C-alpha positions as CSV (number, residue, x, y, z in Angstrom):
1,X,-0.1,-0.3,0.2
2,X,1.3,3.4,-0.9
3,X,0.5,6.5,0.9
4,X,1.4,10.2,-0.2
5,X,1.6,12.5,2.5
6,X,1.3,16.4,2.0
7,X,4.3,18.1,3.8
8,X,3.4,21.5,5.4
9,X,6.5,23.7,5.1
10,X,8.1,27.2,5.1
11,X,9.9,26.9,1.8
12,X,13.2,25.5,3.7
13,X,11.8,23.5,6.2
14,X,9.4,20.7,7.4
15,X,6.7,21.6,10.0
16,X,6.5,19.4,13.0
17,X,2.7,18.6,12.2
18,X,3.7,16.7,9.3
19,X,6.1,14.3,10.8
20,X,3.3,13.0,13.0
21,X,1.4,12.4,9.7
22,X,4.6,10.3,8.3
23,X,4.4,8.3,11.1
24,X,0.6,7.5,10.7
25,X,1.4,7.0,7.0
26,X,4.1,4.7,7.7
27,X,1.5,2.3,9.5
28,X,-0.2,1.9,6.2
29,X,2.8,1.2,4.0
30,X,5.3,2.7,1.9
31,X,5.3,6.8,2.2
32,X,5.8,9.1,-0.5
33,X,5.8,13.1,0.3
34,X,4.3,15.9,-1.8
35,X,6.1,18.9,-1.5
36,X,4.1,21.9,-3.5
37,X,5.0,25.4,-3.6
38,X,7.5,27.9,-5.5
39,X,11.1,27.5,-4.8
40,X,10.8,24.6,-2.4
41,X,14.2,22.8,-3.2
42,X,15.1,23.5,0.5
43,X,11.8,21.8,1.8
44,X,12.2,18.9,-0.7
45,X,15.5,18.3,0.6
46,X,14.8,18.1,4.1
47,X,11.6,15.7,3.3
48,X,14.0,13.5,1.7
49,X,15.8,13.1,4.8
50,X,12.9,12.3,7.1
51,X,13.4,8.6,8.1
52,X,10.8,6.1,6.1
53,X,10.2,8.4,3.5
54,X,10.7,6.4,0.3
55,X,9.8,9.1,-2.6
56,X,9.4,13.1,-2.3
57,X,7.3,14.3,-5.1
58,X,8.1,18.2,-5.7
59,X,5.7,20.5,-7.7
60,X,7.4,23.9,-7.9
61,X,5.1,26.2,-9.6
62,X,3.6,29.8,-8.8
63,X,0.1,28.4,-8.5
64,X,1.2,26.5,-5.3
65,X,3.2,29.6,-3.7
66,X,0.5,30.0,-1.2
67,X,-0.9,26.6,-1.1
68,X,-4.3,27.2,-2.1
69,X,-6.3,24.6,-1.3
70,X,-8.1,24.7,-4.9
71,X,-5.1,24.5,-6.8
72,X,-3.3,21.7,-4.8
73,X,-6.4,19.4,-4.5
74,X,-6.1,18.5,-8.5
75,X,-2.5,18.1,-8.3
76,X,-3.2,15.3,-5.5
77,X,-5.7,13.8,-7.4
78,X,-3.5,13.4,-10.3
79,X,-0.6,11.6,-8.2
80,X,-3.3,9.2,-6.2
81,X,-3.5,7.2,-9.7
82,X,-0.5,5.6,-8.4
83,X,-1.2,5.7,-4.7
84,X,-3.6,4.2,-2.2
85,X,-4.1,6.6,0.6
86,X,-3.7,10.1,1.1
87,X,-2.8,11.7,4.6
88,X,-2.4,15.3,5.9
89,X,-2.1,16.3,9.1
90,X,-5.3,18.1,10.8
91,X,-4.0,21.5,10.5
92,X,-5.9,24.6,8.9
93,X,-4.0,23.7,5.6
94,X,-4.5,20.1,5.8
95,X,-8.3,20.4,6.5
96,X,-8.7,22.6,3.6
97,X,-7.1,20.4,1.2
98,X,-8.2,16.9,2.2
99,X,-12.0,17.2,1.8
100,X,-11.6,18.7,-2.0
101,X,-9.6,15.8,-2.6
102,X,-12.1,13.5,-1.5
103,X,-14.6,15.1,-3.0
104,X,-12.6,14.9,-6.4
105,X,-12.2,11.3,-5.7
106,X,-15.6,10.9,-5.0
107,X,-14.5,8.8,-1.7
108,X,-15.6,9.4,2.3
109,X,-12.7,11.2,4.2
110,X,-11.8,9.5,7.7
111,X,-11.3,12.6,9.7
112,X,-8.6,13.2,12.8
113,X,-7.4,9.4,13.3
114,X,-5.9,8.6,16.6
115,X,-4.6,5.3,15.6
116,X,-3.9,3.0,12.8
117,X,-5.7,-0.5,13.3
118,X,-5.2,-2.0,9.8
119,X,-5.2,-0.8,6.2
120,X,-8.7,0.0,6.3
121,X,-9.6,0.5,9.8
122,X,-8.7,3.3,12.1
123,X,-10.0,5.0,15.2
124,X,-11.0,8.7,15.6
125,X,-12.4,10.8,18.6
126,X,-16.2,11.7,18.8
127,X,-18.2,13.5,21.0
128,X,-15.3,16.2,21.5
129,X,-13.5,13.3,22.1
130,X,-15.6,11.4,25.1
131,X,-15.9,8.6,22.9
132,X,-13.6,6.7,20.6
133,X,-15.2,5.1,17.4
134,X,-13.3,2.4,15.5
135,X,-14.0,2.9,11.5
136,X,-13.1,0.9,8.6
137,X,-13.6,2.2,4.9
138,X,-14.4,0.2,1.9
139,X,-12.9,3.1,-0.5
140,X,-10.6,1.8,-2.9
141,X,-9.0,5.4,-2.4
142,X,-8.3,6.6,1.4
143,X,-8.1,10.3,2.4
144,X,-7.2,10.5,5.8
145,X,-6.6,13.6,8.5
146,X,-4.1,13.1,11.5
147,X,-4.3,14.2,14.9
148,X,-0.4,15.1,15.5
149,X,-0.7,14.7,19.2
150,X,-1.6,11.1,18.7
151,X,1.6,10.2,17.0
152,X,5.3,10.5,17.9
153,X,7.2,12.8,15.2
154,X,9.3,10.7,12.7
155,X,13.0,11.5,12.7
156,X,14.2,14.5,10.5
157,X,17.2,12.8,10.2
158,X,18.2,9.0,8.7
159,X,16.2,9.2,5.5
160,X,17.6,8.7,2.0
161,X,14.5,9.3,0.0
162,X,14.6,10.0,-3.8
163,X,13.4,13.6,-5.2
164,X,11.3,13.5,-8.5
165,X,9.3,16.4,-10.0
166,X,5.9,16.2,-11.0
167,X,4.0,18.3,-13.5
168,X,2.0,21.3,-12.4
169,X,-1.5,21.3,-13.0
170,X,-1.7,25.1,-12.8
171,X,-3.9,27.4,-11.5
172,X,-7.3,26.5,-11.7
173,X,-8.6,30.2,-11.3
174,X,-11.2,29.1,-8.5
175,X,-9.2,31.4,-5.5
176,X,-6.8,34.0,-5.4
177,X,-4.2,35.2,-2.5
178,X,-5.1,38.4,-1.3
179,X,-2.7,38.9,2.1
180,X,-1.5,37.8,5.3
181,X,-0.5,39.2,8.7
182,X,2.0,36.8,10.3
183,X,2.2,37.3,13.9
184,X,6.1,37.0,15.1
185,X,6.7,35.7,18.6
186,X,9.9,34.5,20.3
187,X,8.0,31.9,22.1
188,X,7.5,28.8,21.0
189,X,4.2,27.7,18.9
190,X,1.4,26.1,20.9
191,X,1.2,22.6,18.6
192,X,5.0,22.2,19.3
193,X,5.6,23.8,22.6
194,X,6.8,21.3,25.7
195,X,5.1,23.6,28.0
196,X,2.1,25.8,27.9
197,X,-0.1,28.5,30.0
198,X,-3.3,29.1,28.9
199,X,-5.8,31.7,30.7
200,X,-9.4,32.1,30.7
201,X,-12.1,34.3,31.1
202,X,-11.8,34.5,34.9
203,X,-8.8,36.8,34.3
204,X,-10.9,39.3,33.4
205,X,-9.4,41.4,30.5
206,X,-6.7,41.6,28.1
207,X,-4.7,43.6,30.6
208,X,-4.9,41.2,33.1
209,X,-4.2,38.6,30.7
210,X,-0.8,39.9,29.8
211,X,0.2,40.9,33.3
212,X,-0.4,37.4,34.9
213,X,-0.3,34.9,32.2
214,X,2.9,36.0,30.1
215,X,5.4,36.6,32.8
216,X,4.8,33.0,33.8
217,X,4.9,32.0,30.5
218,X,8.5,33.5,30.1
219,X,9.5,32.2,33.1
220,X,8.6,28.8,32.0
221,X,9.9,29.4,28.2
222,X,6.4,28.0,27.4
223,X,3.8,28.7,24.5
224,X,0.4,30.9,25.7
225,X,-3.0,29.7,25.2
226,X,-6.5,30.3,26.1
227,X,-9.9,29.5,26.3
228,X,-12.3,30.0,23.5
229,X,-14.5,32.2,26.5
230,X,-11.2,34.3,26.9
231,X,-10.7,34.7,23.1
232,X,-14.1,35.9,22.4
233,X,-14.1,38.2,25.0
234,X,-11.3,40.0,23.1
235,X,-8.4,39.4,25.6
236,X,-6.0,37.8,23.0
237,X,-6.4,36.8,19.1
238,X,-7.9,33.7,17.8
239,X,-4.7,31.7,17.4
240,X,-4.3,31.4,21.0
241,X,-7.2,29.4,21.3
242,X,-6.7,25.9,22.5
243,X,-9.8,23.3,22.2
244,X,-12.1,21.5,19.8
245,X,-12.6,24.9,17.7
246,X,-9.0,25.7,18.1
247,X,-5.7,24.2,18.6
248,X,-5.1,20.4,19.6
249,X,-2.2,20.3,21.8
250,X,-0.3,17.8,24.1
251,X,3.0,19.1,25.6
252,X,4.6,17.8,28.6
253,X,3.0,20.3,30.8
254,X,-0.4,22.8,30.3
255,X,-1.0,24.7,32.9
256,X,-4.8,26.0,33.0
257,X,-5.3,29.4,34.7
258,X,-8.7,30.6,35.3
259,X,-10.3,27.8,32.9
260,X,-13.2,26.2,34.3
261,X,-12.7,23.0,31.8
262,X,-15.5,23.0,29.4
263,X,-15.8,19.8,27.3
264,X,-14.6,21.5,24.4
265,X,-11.6,22.9,25.8
266,X,-10.9,19.9,27.5
267,X,-11.0,18.0,24.1
268,X,-8.0,20.2,22.9
269,X,-5.6,19.8,25.8
270,X,-6.5,16.5,27.9
271,X,-4.0,14.4,26.0
272,X,-1.2,16.7,27.9
273,X,1.3,14.9,30.0
274,X,0.7,16.6,33.1
275,X,-1.9,19.3,33.5
276,X,-1.5,21.8,36.3
277,X,-5.0,23.8,37.4
278,X,-5.3,27.1,39.4
279,X,-9.0,28.0,39.9
280,X,-10.9,29.6,42.8
281,X,-13.9,27.0,42.2
282,X,-12.9,23.8,43.8
283,X,-15.9,22.2,41.8
284,X,-14.5,23.4,38.2
285,X,-14.4,20.3,35.8
286,X,-10.9,21.0,35.0
287,X,-10.1,19.5,38.3
288,X,-11.2,15.9,37.0
289,X,-8.7,15.7,34.3
290,X,-5.6,17.9,36.4
291,X,-2.9,16.5,37.9
292,X,-2.2,19.0,40.1
293,X,-5.0,21.4,41.2
294,X,-4.7,24.4,43.4
295,X,-8.0,26.0,44.7
296,X,-7.1,29.6,45.1
297,X,-7.4,33.0,43.9
298,X,-5.4,33.4,40.2
299,X,-4.5,37.1,41.3
300,X,-2.7,36.2,44.2
301,X,-1.5,32.3,43.2
302,X,-0.1,33.3,39.7
303,X,2.1,36.3,40.8
304,X,3.5,34.3,43.7
305,X,4.0,31.2,41.2
306,X,5.9,33.6,38.9
307,X,8.1,35.3,41.6
308,X,9.1,31.9,42.9
309,X,10.2,30.2,39.7
């Protein structure tokens, strides 16, 4: 069985989410990668070094410069003539491309898998992760998105994949790239951070969020997250959101400050290795999943904790 994995990259390096997808794909059989973009030689070379990769297909064209799903999907469909499964990380980019590929192939998409039980059998979360479904697909071609926190990252060295150029399917003219605003931060990205400090609505304001959460995160060299309630209240931007409708994370340590623990938030972080909860409500649901719980006033506790670190 041959699998084709979509590679997320910045033009020169491969993003971590792809490494988890490679691990999942390796459980299905031979792993091939697809690197699409403009000026992607560096990314192609890096992809070829990933352990377990047999071949890297490279599509270098202006049509793929911004990885618009409407242009990438037809390219994938062309390559699926020689592959049995298309695997993507369950990121914003992957979740835009995969459904279009599935529709063009006229197959069902298998979303957010947690494990590979066989060539056609997988597990995936339902009901915000409170139940795990085992699904089996009889489709000849599989289109799969992978929850990155469920699989180990493939090694970035040790592979010797061959690089092969593939013909572009061109710009389909269905969408155009407008602009993007990139948020730059010295802190690690949420999805790759080993420690995350998240704040909830109980902080009361964006000013308090910055005053309490960010110094603690700086001391721990941690990424900064937030509950949806905090994001909706305007304390922090959308890209901070952790949860079912935000980012799925599984760091070594997750510190939840003033977060009650709604089921939607738990779905995004309950796979963390160690969960530390700080909340004045001793009955808050977050304490049911926390490894360490501290009942207290966060406005007193967090500054004390930051000072002692």
